[in-house]
N, C-alpha and C positions, 0 to 999 in steps of 0.2 A: 666199716660197721657203724650202725647208729644205735644209740640208747633206746630209740623208739622208731618203729616203722609205722608211719602215720595211717590213720583210718581214712581210707580213701575210696571214692568212686573213681577208679584209675583207668583211663582208656588209652590203650597203646595202639599207635598207627604205625603200620609197616608199608614201605613201598612209596612210590611217588606217582602222583596223579597225572594221567593223560586220559583223554576222553576215550581212547580205545582200551585202556587198562585202568580200572578203578583202583583207588586205595583199598586196602584191607584193614578193618578194625578188629581189635581184640581188647577185651576189657578184663582186668584183673581186680574187680571190685571186691568180691568175697573172699578171694585169697588174701587180700591186704587186711580185710576186716578180721580174718581168722588170726593173722599174725599179730594184729593189734590187740586182740582180746587176750592172746597169750601173755602178753606184757601188762596189759591194763584189765584184768578180768572183771573188775568192778563196773567197767562200762558195758560189758556184755548183756547183763540182765536188763538194764535200762534201755538198751538199744532194741532188744527183741520185745519188751513190753510194749514200747511205742510202736514197733512193727505190727504187733497184734491189733493194737487199737486202730492203726491206720487201715489194716486189712478189713476190720470189721466195719469201719466207716465206708470203705470203698465197695463193700458187698452190698450195701443198702441202697436200693434204687432211689430212694428219696434224696440221697446225698448227691445225685447226679446233677440236680439244679441248684446252684448256689445263688444267694442274693447278688444283686448287680453292683455291689460295692466295689470300689477300686482300691486296690492295695498299692501304695507307693513305697518303694524300697530305696533308701539312700545307697549309693554305690561309690566305692573308691578303688581306682586302679593304681596298683603299685608296679611301675615299670622297672624291673631289675635289669641292669645293663652293664656292659663293658664298653660303652660308647660306640658299639657297633649298630648293625641294622636292627638287632633286637630292641634298641632304644626307639620304639615306634612313635610316630608323630601323634600329637593330640588328635588330628583330624581322623586318624585310623580309630582311635577310641570313640570319638563322636559317631563314627560310622557303625561300630560295634554296638553302640547304645541304640542306634536307630534300627538295626537288625533285630535285636532281642525284644525291643518294644513292639515292633511289628508282629513278630512270631508269637509273642505271649498274648496278643490282642486280636488274633485271627485276622490281621490286616496285611499279611504278606501277598503280593500279587501272584506268587507261584501256586497259590492254593487252587487256582483253576485247573491245575494238572492232577489233582486228587482223583484217585480210582473211584468209579461209580459206587463201589461197596462201602466207601467211606466218606463221600463228599457231603453227607448229612451229619457226619461225625466230626465237625470241625469245633474244637473247644476253645472258647474265649476265657482265658484265665483272669481277665481284667486286673492285670499286675503291670504296674508302671515302674520302670527302673529310672532313677535321676541320679546324675552325678552330684555328689555332695557339694554344698556351697560353703560350709563352715567345717573345719577340722576339729579333732577332739580338744584342742587347746583354745578354741574359740576364734582361730585365725581364718581369713578369707582363703578359699581353695577353689580351683576348678574341678576338683575331684579326681586329679591325676597327678601322682607324684613320681619323679624319675630319680631313682636311687642307684648310684654306682656300687656295684657288688659282684664279686666273684660267684655269688650263689645263683646268678643267672644261668650258670652252667651246671648246676646241681638240680634245682627245681624239685627238691623233695620237700618234706614237711618243714625242715629247718630252713628252708628258703623263704619261709612266711615271716619275713622281717617287717617292723613297722606296722604290725597289725593294729588297726583302729578298732575300738570297741565293738565287737561282733554283734552286740544287742542294738547298736545304733547304725551300723554300716555293714553292707555286703562287701567284703574284701576280695578283690581279684588281683592275683599276682601274674604279671606277664614276664616270661623268661625265654631264655634261648634254648634250654634243654630241660624237658619235663621228666624227672625221675631217672629214666634211663633213656639211652639214644632211641630216637624214634617215636617217643611218646608225644601225644597231642595235648591232653589236658586231663584234670581230675578234679572232683569236687568232693564236699564232705556232706554225708547224711546228717540231718538235723540232730537226731538222738545220739549219734556217734561223737558228738562234741560236747555233751553235757559233763559237768564236773570237771575232772582233770584235764579233759580233751578239749576245752574251750579254745585253746590257743591254736588248735588245728583247723578251726572253721574257715571256710572260704574256698576259693577256686584258684587253681594254678593252671595256666595255659601257655602253651608255646605260642610265640608271637605271630607265627604263620597261620594261626587259627583264630584270630581276633579280627572280627569284622569282615568286610569283603574287599577292601581296598589296601593299598600300601603292601606290606609283606604277605598279606592274606590274599584270598580270592573269593569270588562269589560261591564257588564249589565247597569251601570249607566254613561258610559264614554261620551255619547252624551249630557248630561245635559248642560255642558258649550256651547256646539255648539248651543243648543236650545236658551239659554239665549243671545248668541252673535247674533243670528238672530233678537231677540227683540232690542238689542242694535244698530243693523243696520237697525231698522225700520219695521221689518216683524211682521205681526200678526200671530196669530195661524191659521192653516188651516181652522178652524171653525169661523174665524173672531171675531167679537165682540159679540158673542152669550153669552159670560159671562155677558156683561153689560145688555142684554136684558133679560136674564133667570137665572142669578146668577149661571151659569155653562154651560159647552158645551153639552148641551142636546137637543138642536134644530139645525136644518140644517142651515148653513150660509156659506159665502164665504169670502176669504181673499183679494179679489180684484185683484189677479193675474190670468192671463188668463189660465196658464197651470196647475193649481191646482183645481180639481173639488170641488164643494160644499161638505161640510162634517158635520156630526153631532158632531164629535169629540168623540174618543173612549178611554177608560181608560185601555184597555186590548188588547192583540193581538188575533187574530182568531188562529185556529189550524194552526201551521205554516208548512202546507204542500202546496207550491205553485202549481197550482194558486188558492188563496183564492178568495172568493166572499163576498164582504161586500158593499152593495149598499142601504143604508138606505134612502138617500135623492133622488135618482133616480134608478129605477129598472134596467136601462141599463148602469149605469156608477158606476164603483167601486170607492170607497173612498181611498184616498192615505194614508193608515195608516202608511206607511214606510217613510213618510216625517218627517224631523227633527222638524218641527214646529207643529206636531200633539202631542197628549198626550201619545199615546201608546208607549211601549218600542220596537216597531218593526223598529224604525227609521234607515233609510239607506241612505237618499239623500236630497238635495235641488233640486228644479226643476230650468230649465233655467230661467224662469220668476223671481223666487226668487233671483237667482243669479244677474240678471240684476237689480232688485229693490235694492238690497244691494249695487250694484255699483253706482246707482243713488244717494243713501244715501251718499255714500263716495265722491260724486262729489258736494253735496249740502252743504249749510251753516248750516243746523240744527244740534245743538250739537257741532258745529265746526268740523264735521267729515272730511270736505274738507281740514283741515290743517294737520291732522294726518299723512298723507302718502306722504306729500311733501318732496323733497330732503333736504331742510333746516331742517325739523324736524327730519329726519332720521339721519342726521349728528350730530344734537344737542344731540339726544338720544343715539348715538353710534350704531344705527341698520343698517346703510347704507350698510356696508361690512360684516355684520354677515351672517353666512351660516346656512342652516337648515339640519338636526334637531340640536337643541341646547343641549348641554350637558355640564357637568363640564369641559370637555376637549376642548370645542369650545367657550364658553363664556369667556370674558376677565378675567384673573386672578387678582382679586382685593385684598386689604388688608382685612383680616378678621375682623368681629365685635365680641368682646369678650362678652360672656354671660353665666350665670350659674344659677343653682337653687339647693336648698336643701330641704329635707323633713321637716326640723325644723330649726329655727333660734334661739331657746333657748335650752340649755343643762346644765347639771351639770359639775363640774370640773371632767375631766376624761371620760366624756361621749363621745360617738362616733358620728360624723356628717359626712354623705356621701354627696359629692358634685358631680353634674352631669353637664357636659359641654353642653351648648346650644348655642355655638357660631354659627355665620352664615355669609353670604355674600361671602364665598369662601371656598375652600378645605384647611384644616389646616395640616401643617407638624409637629408642635411641640407645647407642652404646657408647661407653667411655672407658677406654683401656689406659693403663698406666704401666710402663715397663721400666724398672730400675736399670740405668745405664743402657737403655734400648735405643735402637735407632730404627724407626722413630721412637721417641720416648712416650708418645700418646697416640691414640688412634680412636676414631669413630666408626670404624668398619666392624661388621659383624665377625669377619674372619681375617684378622691382619696377619702379615708375615713380618718378622722382626729379627734383627740381628742385635748382638750385645757387644759393647766396646771395651769391656774390661772383664778380667777374671773374677771368679768367686760366685757365691749364691745370689741369685737374683730374685726379688720379690715382684709379683705380677698381680695387679688388681683389675677386676672387671666391675663396672657399674652398669646396670640395665634399667631403663626408666620407661614408665608409661604414666598415664594420667593419674594412676592410683598410687604411685610412689616409685622408689628406687630400691633395687636389691644390689647388695655388694658382696662380692667374693675376693678376699685377698689371701694369697698364698705366699707365705714368707719362705724365701729360699727355694722357690719352686723350680727355678732353672739354675743348673750348675754350669758355669762357663769355665772351661779349662784354660789355663795360661798358655801362651803361645810357644812355650818350651817345656820339656819334660821336667818332672819333679825330681826324678833319680836317674843316674846313669846306671846301666846294668853292668855286671851283676849287683844285686842289692839284696840284703836281708832286712825284714821289718819284724821285729820281735814284739811289737804293740806296747813296749814299755815306755817309750819315749814320746816326744810331741808329734812325730809323724803318725802316730795311732789316730790322731785327730783329723787327719787329711784324707780319710776315706769318706766316700759318698754313701749314704744309706737311703735306700728308696722303700718306703712303706706306702704304696700307692693308695690304699684304702684308709690310711690314717687311723689304723686300729690299735689295740692293746699292744700287740706283738710287733717288735722290730729289732733290728740289730742295734746293739749298744754295748760300749765297753763294760766289762765285768771284771772286778778286781778278785784275784785269788782263785779263779776258776779255769785258768789257762794251763798250758803244758808246764810242768815244773811248778805248779801252783802260781803261776804268774798272771798277767792281765791278758784277756781274750775278748773277742767280739762274741756276745751271746745273742742269738735269736730267740727271744722268749715266746714259745708257742703255748705254754701252759698257762692258764689263768684259773686261780682259786675263786670259784663262784659260790663257795660256801655261804649260805645266808642270803643269797639272791632269791628273787622270786620270780614266777612266770611272767609277771608284768614288766620285767626288765629283760630286754634283749640279750643282755650279757649272761643270762642264766644258761643260754645255749651257745656260749662262745665256743666252747671246745668241741661242740657238735657241727660248728660252722667253719672249721678251718679248712676243710677240704677244698682245693682249688685256689687258696690264697697264695701269693707269691711275694717274697721279700728278697731284696738284693743288697750286696755289699760290693762297692766298687772301689778298687785300689787307686792310689794316685798313679801318674803316668811314668813310663820308663823309656829312656832313650836307648834302644837296642840296635842301632845301626851298626855298631862296631863290636857287637857280642855275637859269637857264633855258638851253635849247639844249645840254644836257649830252652830251658825249661822252667816253668813256674809251678811251685809247689806250696801246699799249705797243710797244717795239721787240722783235723777235725775230730769232734767227739759228738756222739749222738745215741741216744736210746730211744726205743719206740714203745708205743702202747699196744702194738699188735702182738698177738700170742701165736702166730703162725707167719712164716715168711711170705706166704701168698697175700697176707693181709697188709704187707708193707708196700703201700703204693705211693708213699711220699718219695721225693728224689731231689738230688742236687746236680746242677749243671754248671759249667764253667765257659765263659765267653771271652773273647778278646776283641778289642776295638782299636783301630788306628786312626780314627777320625773323631776323638774326643767323645765317644759314646753315641754318636748319631747312628751308627749301625754296629752290629755285634755278630761274631761268628762263633758257633758252638765249637768246642775243642774236645777231642777224645781224652779220657781220663784213665790213668793207671792208679791203683790203690795198693800201697805198700810195695810198689815196684812191679806189680802184675797187672797186665791189661785186663780190663773187665768187659763183659758183654752187658748182660742184664736185660730187663724188660724196657729200659728207657735208653734210646740211642744217645750216645755221648753223655750219659748221665750215671751217677751213682745211685743205685737203687737196690732194693731187697737186703740181703744179708751183707753186701759190701758197705751199705751205709751204716749199719749198726755197729758201734763200737763198745757201747755200755750196757747191752742187754735190755731188759725190760724196765720201762720208766715207772710203771705203776700208777699212771695218772697223778704224778706228783712233779714238782719243780726240780727236774733232773739237773744235776751238776756232776762233771766227772770227779772222781776221787783219787785217782792215780794216773800215772803216765800210760798204764796199760789200757785205759780208756780212750786212747787216741789212735788214729790211723793218719797216714799221709797220702794226699791226693797229688798227683803230679801230671802236668799237661805239657806237651811239646809245642814250640812256637817256631814258625818259620819266619826269620827276619829278612828284611829288605831295605832299601833306601827309604821306604815309607814308614819304617819302624821308629820314627823319631819320637813318638808320643803313644806308646802301647799302654793301654788300660786293661785290667781284668775284672771280670764281673763273676762273683759267686752267687748263684741263684738257688734259693730254696723253695720247692714247691710242695705245700703241705697236703697232708690228708686229714681226716677227722681223727687219726690215731697218732698224729704227729706230736712230738715233744720238742724240748729245747735243743737247739743246735749251736755248737760252739766252733769258732775258728781261731787259729793262732798260728804264729810263725810263718808269715808269708815270705817266700823266697823266690828270687829271680836269679837263676844260676846259668852259667856258660863260661865260654872263654872269651875274655876281653882282648880284642885286637887293637891294631893301631887306629887311633880315631880318624886319621887320614895322614898321608905323608906330609902334607903342608902344615897341618896343626901339630903333628908329632914333632916336626923339625923346630917348632918354637920353644920346645922344652919349657913349658910354662909352670912356674911355681906361684902359689897363692898362700900368703902367710900374714899374720899368724892365723892358723885355722885348726881348732876353734880359737876364738879370741875372747878377751875380756872387755871388749869396748874399744880396742884400738883400731886405728884406721886399717884398711885392708891394703896390702902391698902386693905389687905384681913384680915378678922377675921373669924375663923371657929373652930369648935370642930372636931378634927381629929378622925377618927374611926380606922379600922383595915387595911385600904388601903391607898396607897399613892394617892395624889391628884395633878393633872396637871392642870394649869392655862394658857390659850393661848388668848392673846389679838390680835384682828384683826381689820383692818379698814373696811370701807363698800365695798371695792373691794376684800377683803379676805386676804390682805397682812398681814403677821404675824408682829406685833410690838414687842411683848414680849412672851416668852414661858418658863415656869418654872414648874419643878415637885418637890413637897415637900413631902419628905418621912417620916415625923414625924407621929406617930400614938398614939392614945388614950391620946391626950392632946389638950389643948387650943393653937391655932396657930395664931400669929399676924405677918403679913409679908407685906413687900412693894414690889410691882412688879418692877423688873429692867426695865429701859429704858421707863418708863411711865411718868416721869416728863416732863413739858413743851411740851406736845403734842399740835398740832394744833387744833383749835376749830372745833369739829366734833362730830359725833357719832361713837362710837366703840362697839366691841362685844367681851365679855369676856366668852370663852368656858371653862367650867369646867368639868373635867372627873375623875371619880373614879371607877376603875375596868371597869365594862361593861356599866356604867351609865353616861350619859352626859346630861348637861343643858347649856343654854346661858343666860347671862344677859346683859343688855344694859348699856353702861357707856357714859355719856355726858360730853364733855369738852367745856366750854363756852369761 
């Protein structure tokens, strides 16, 4: 559920294009308008008043011919992405700009294909679109920003993040999914964005409908032109028949003199001119080649449509009359820009450094591939720095690196061109697991001791909500991990993206990863944890947030989803291997507040079964929360790994090893064991994997008493004693108080 369903010119596309079977378009413009006016009734009167004004202007033949002034519109593209194919290249954006500039200025080569009934009705709008060269803060820009955000998979009104002043810039958002699956693009009518609706202004488009290259195609290249027509006040050629009949299936008119009434068509006729398509009037062909029709035959605007768009740019609705003023063009750096714009003609700006990896967890010595995702400029050189990396530095755009020690590792990328250097430093970005398990199984972690700090927290978007320890909110009023999904935005205004924080939760993912467990000698293993959660949904069908649990045996390089039981009962639910719906809720309705459990009755227990093997020497578990817009705070406590501990191995069991004192008060660590036929190596490490002491004792077939060197007066902490005899290894935990 959204607090607001945006005012949209919203075009849904179904099916996939092949030349033999064309895509089908369906537009929900007026249905969306109706829903919006129900929520913001004060916008409706202004919208329809402007509509009447536009209709009266369009009905006057004198207004068909406008002066030959050229209107220049500054443009910014916001590419919302998850580092996938939706993160389209700047070249694709430059191509899209060329397409819309051709089509708005009657310069597209395909105009030769226009039907004879309309080949004298080719409208030149005299509108130029130029990528901004200066951003709202006065910084150099190429007019394209690449933003990592899960909102790329939502594509609704709340995906319009980082909006630049709509009075100075046309904002276009490029996403992976528009509104609902199958959507292509939508735009905002000017008068529908006045007053409280200003933040809705702009266009949202699926990346496969931007330009004619890259992820798009020449077949779809006019989609932005169609949406720009809406943004400049044009209706469909079939008018508001969507509102009347929930689809363009009846004859209607757009109020413009030189576009004939049309029923609206979702496919082209056999394209051998002259075609005949006269559903509304036997003697008048419908203009299927108009950019504002649904068919993919689009070739032109009419002179009346061009004049109507010019009238819109002269009017106050949506502040369109400010966009093309000289003061605006100077402020946005578009006054002296030439067309077409390419990397060679836009200003050379300092690049913005950005990068991505397939994983942020790895074993010591494991390989991590880094991929450059920098933007805002052409880049001449790269300089990477990797803490404890091998190599420690690189000048490659996409290096592959291993890490030589355990712990959190910082990565820095510097990208440089003649304009300057952009730097991105991510502290603790890579977590490198030690080469032995943190715990032997079975083990219980109640989050009260120092081990509570050994969990890895992943908040990939670096937003307000992430897992963090919370005192007094756990089971038995103890300490727990809290994922803060609720944010109090009281007092925030629409100019602050955080105002919509709670509306943009849907699709965000947060992770809590446990330390590693050696489960080789534990049978019947289960991992369980207690959780508490309340939802803001009022019906179970609205609870679309869910929790999944994964296990990894390779330090987090790969994960396998595990089936979950809740309170001892296997669950199904709408999410495979996930806790969803009523199974997720323990505390009822959150009421859009900062939910916290108040009693043990607000908790449930989730349990997963684990198959152990010889490869289970470092098993990690990941608890993943996938939010919806109605998500609230989520709590985790009492992580238990249960099972039956068997012999660690016959060889190691025969050693009968004792480690004492444990815990100690700073005394040296002593070893007592019965030596067999093999030497025994004892290696003491701290929690980061650093070696404190390492000794090999070669005595055989005797009782050994030994004090490990360098182990007296250790700092209070938890340490791990790795014991190796021949091919067999085990680890014991040592605590210094």
